[in-house]
C-alpha positions in Angstrom: 0.0 0.0 0.0 2.9 2.4 0.8 4.4 1.8 -2.7 1.0 2.6 -4.3 0.7 5.8 -2.2 4.2 6.8 -3.3 3.3 6.2 -7.0 0.2 8.3 -6.7 2.1 11.0 -4.9 4.8 11.1 -7.6 2.3 11.2 -10.4 0.4 14.0 -8.7 3.6 16.0 -8.4 4.2 15.4 -12.1 0.7 16.6 -12.9 1.3 19.8 -10.8 4.6 20.4 -12.5 3.3 19.9 -16.0 0.3 22.1 -15.2 2.6 24.9 -14.1 4.4 24.6 -17.4 1.1 24.7 -19.3 0.0 27.7 -17.3 3.2 29.5 -18.2 2.5 28.8 -21.9 -1.1 30.0 -21.4 0.4 33.3 -20.1 2.6 33.6 -23.2 -0.4 33.1 -25.4 -2.4 35.8 -23.5 0.6 38.1 -23.8 0.7 37.6 -27.5 -3.0 38.1 -27.9 -2.8 41.3 -25.8 0.1 42.8 -27.7 -0.9 41.6 -31.1 2.3 39.6 -31.6 1.9 36.7 -34.0 -1.2 35.3 -35.5 -4.3 35.6 -33.3 -5.5 32.2 -34.5 -2.2 30.5 -33.5 -2.2 32.1 -30.0 -5.9 31.1 -29.5 -5.3 27.5 -30.7 -2.2 27.2 -28.4 -4.2 28.6 -25.4 -7.1 26.2 -26.1 -4.8 23.2 -26.3 -3.3 24.0 -22.9 -6.7 24.6 -21.2 -8.0 21.3 -22.6 -5.0 19.4 -21.5 -5.1 20.8 -18.0 -8.8 20.0 -17.7 -8.3 16.4 -18.8 -5.4 15.7 -16.5 -7.0 17.5 -13.6 -10.1 15.2 -13.8 -7.9 12.1 -13.9 -6.1 13.2 -10.7 -9.3 14.2 -8.9 -8.6 17.9 -8.9 -12.2 18.6 -9.6 -12.1 22.4 -9.1 -9.2 22.7 -11.5 -11.2 20.7 -14.1 -14.3 22.7 -13.5 -12.5 26.1 -13.9 -10.8 24.9 -17.0 -14.1 23.7 -18.4 -15.6 27.1 -17.6 -12.6 28.8 -19.3 -13.2 26.8 -22.4 -16.9 27.7 -22.5 -16.2 31.4 -21.8 -13.6 31.5 -24.6 -16.0 29.8 -27.1 -18.7 32.3 -26.3 -16.5 35.4 -26.6 -14.1 34.6 -29.5 -16.2 36.8 -31.9 -15.7 39.9 -29.6 -13.5 42.7 -30.7 -11.3 43.2 -28.9 -11.1 39.9 -27.1 -11.8 40.1 -23.3 -8.1 39.4 -22.4 -8.6 40.6 -18.8 -11.3 38.1 -18.3 -9.2 35.3 -19.7 -6.4 36.4 -17.4 -8.8 35.9 -14.4 -9.2 32.3 -15.4 -5.5 31.7 -15.7 -4.8 33.4 -12.4 -7.5 31.2 -10.7 -5.9 28.0 -12.2 -2.5 29.2 -11.1 -3.8 29.7 -7.5 -5.3 26.2 -7.6 -2.2 24.5 -8.9 0.0 26.4 -6.4 -2.3 25.1 -3.6 -1.3 21.7 -4.7 -4.5 19.9 -3.5 -8.2 20.0 -4.1 -9.6 22.9 -2.1 -12.4 22.4 0.4 -15.9 23.4 -0.7 -15.8 26.9 0.8 -12.5 27.6 -0.9 -13.6 26.3 -4.1 -16.8 28.3 -4.1 -14.9 31.5 -3.1 -12.4 31.1 -5.9 -15.0 30.4 -8.6 -17.2 33.3 -7.7 -14.4 35.6 -8.8 -14.5 34.2 -12.3 -16.3 36.0 -15.2 -19.8 34.9 -15.9 -20.4 33.0 -19.2 -23.0 35.5 -20.2 -23.0 39.1 -19.0 -26.0 41.2 -18.2 -26.8 44.7 -17.0 -27.3 44.5 -13.2 -29.6 47.6 -13.4 -32.1 45.6 -15.5 -33.1 43.4 -12.6 -34.5 44.6 -9.3 -32.9 42.0 -7.1 -29.4 40.6 -7.0 -28.6 38.2 -9.9 -29.6 34.5 -9.6 -27.2 31.6 -10.1 -28.2 28.8 -12.4 -26.2 25.6 -12.8 -26.4 24.4 -16.4 -25.8 20.7 -17.2 -26.1 20.7 -21.0 -24.4 18.1 -23.3 -24.3 20.3 -26.4 -22.0 23.3 -25.9 -23.8 25.5 -28.4 -27.1 24.9 -26.6 -25.4 25.7 -23.3 -24.3 29.1 -24.7 -27.8 29.8 -26.0 -29.3 28.9 -22.7 -26.8 31.1 -20.8 -27.8 34.1 -23.0 -31.5 33.5 -22.2 -30.7 33.2 -18.5 -28.8 36.5 -18.6 -31.8 38.2 -20.1 -33.7 37.0 -17.0 -31.1 38.2 -14.6 -29.4 34.8 -13.9 -25.7 34.0 -14.2 -24.9 30.5 -15.6 -22.3 28.1 -14.3 -21.7 24.9 -16.3 -21.0 21.5 -14.8 -18.6 19.0 -16.2 -21.1 16.1 -16.0 -24.0 14.9 -13.9 -21.6 13.9 -11.1 -20.0 17.3 -11.1 -23.6 18.7 -11.1 -24.4 16.9 -7.9 -21.2 18.1 -6.2 -21.8 21.7 -7.2 -25.5 21.5 -6.2 -24.6 20.3 -2.7 -21.6 22.6 -2.1 -22.6 25.8 -3.9 -26.4 25.7 -3.7 -27.3 27.4 -7.0 -30.8 28.9 -7.2 -31.9 26.5 -10.0 -30.5 23.5 -11.9 -31.2 23.2 -15.7 -30.3 19.9 -17.3 -30.6 18.3 -20.7 -33.1 15.4 -20.6 -30.8 13.2 -22.6 -27.3 12.8 -21.1 -24.5 10.2 -21.3 -25.1 7.4 -18.8 -27.4 9.2 -16.4 -30.4 11.1 -17.8 -31.5 14.6 -16.7 -34.6 13.0 -15.1 -32.3 10.7 -13.1 -30.1 13.7 -12.1 -33.2 15.6 -10.8 -34.4 12.6 -8.9 -30.9 12.1 -7.3 -31.0 15.8 -6.2 -34.5 15.2 -4.7 -33.1 12.2 -2.7 -30.4 14.3 -1.1 -31.5 16.2 2.0 -29.6 19.4 1.2 -30.9 19.6 -2.3 -34.4 18.1 -1.9 -36.1 21.5 -2.4 -33.7 22.8 -5.1 -35.7 24.1 -8.2 -34.9 22.0 -11.2 -35.9 21.8 -14.8 -35.1 19.7 -17.9 -34.3 21.3 -21.3 -35.7 19.1 -24.0 -37.5 18.9 -27.3 -40.1 16.5 -25.7 -43.4 17.4 -24.1 -43.8 16.5 -20.4 -46.0 13.5 -21.5 -43.2 11.9 -23.6 -41.9 8.5 -22.3 -38.4 10.0 -22.2 -39.5 12.2 -19.3 -41.2 9.4 -17.3 -40.4 9.7 -13.7 -39.8 13.5 -13.8 -40.9 15.0 -10.4 -44.1 16.9 -10.8 -42.6 20.1 -9.4 -39.7 20.0 -11.9 -40.0 22.3 -14.9 -39.8 21.5 -18.6 -38.1 24.0 -20.9 -38.8 23.1 -24.5 -36.4 23.9 -27.2 -37.6 26.0 -30.1 -39.9 29.0 -30.3 -41.2 28.4 -26.8 -37.8 28.4 -25.1 -37.9 31.9 -23.8 -41.5 31.6 -22.5 -40.9 28.3 -20.9 -37.7 29.5 -19.2 -39.4 32.6 -17.9 -42.2 30.4 -16.5 -39.6 28.1 -14.8 -37.7 31.0 -13.3 -40.8 32.8 -12.0 -40.7 32.5 -8.2 -37.1 31.4 -8.1 -35.6 33.8 -5.5 -31.8 34.4 -5.7 -30.2 33.6 -2.3 
């Protein structure tokens, strides 16, 4: 057992060292993008490769917060690459957060993780003056990235900031540790369906009353949604998306 522990410890140190090198290369890419040196496409591709590599390695070594932040960084970049100029300062905040996590050298506790992630830019920005209360927080568990971006924009219009989850297991972890105001999940997921996810959250004492909804092309009566709790919402894709989302969010009070 001692030998196995030594192997894991050595591999973890290798991961931390390699991640530090990748973060240094991310910083170079950000510097090039900021100063206009080199081709923007090359710098963006290099940055994207390093983020993706850190995300995959972090998940393998159970550095869940690193993987989550890298995943959010990927989503944020994908949603903002058409902006002129690019939001380099926002990208820098993600790199700084990843650097802090790697320097920490371990998975932070739930309170630390939540505090570090609240400093990150939201996937979709909105005008705080457009809502009377403080912004809500929505956890989004969507398989298709383009759909996740569209849903985040719709949420922003309703005064909600979106946070994405890596998968259903990450969604359960974030739901219990960060207590979002609502969870929105695809009905069809890999392995565990959105209906299963909602039922799992209902079975956990701390999330039993957490507002949830599935995002789907099916009506509530469809067999794919069998077992969906009666108090869970259904947001249908298509022309009714905005209306359905507004209905689901009505009465959800930001904490």
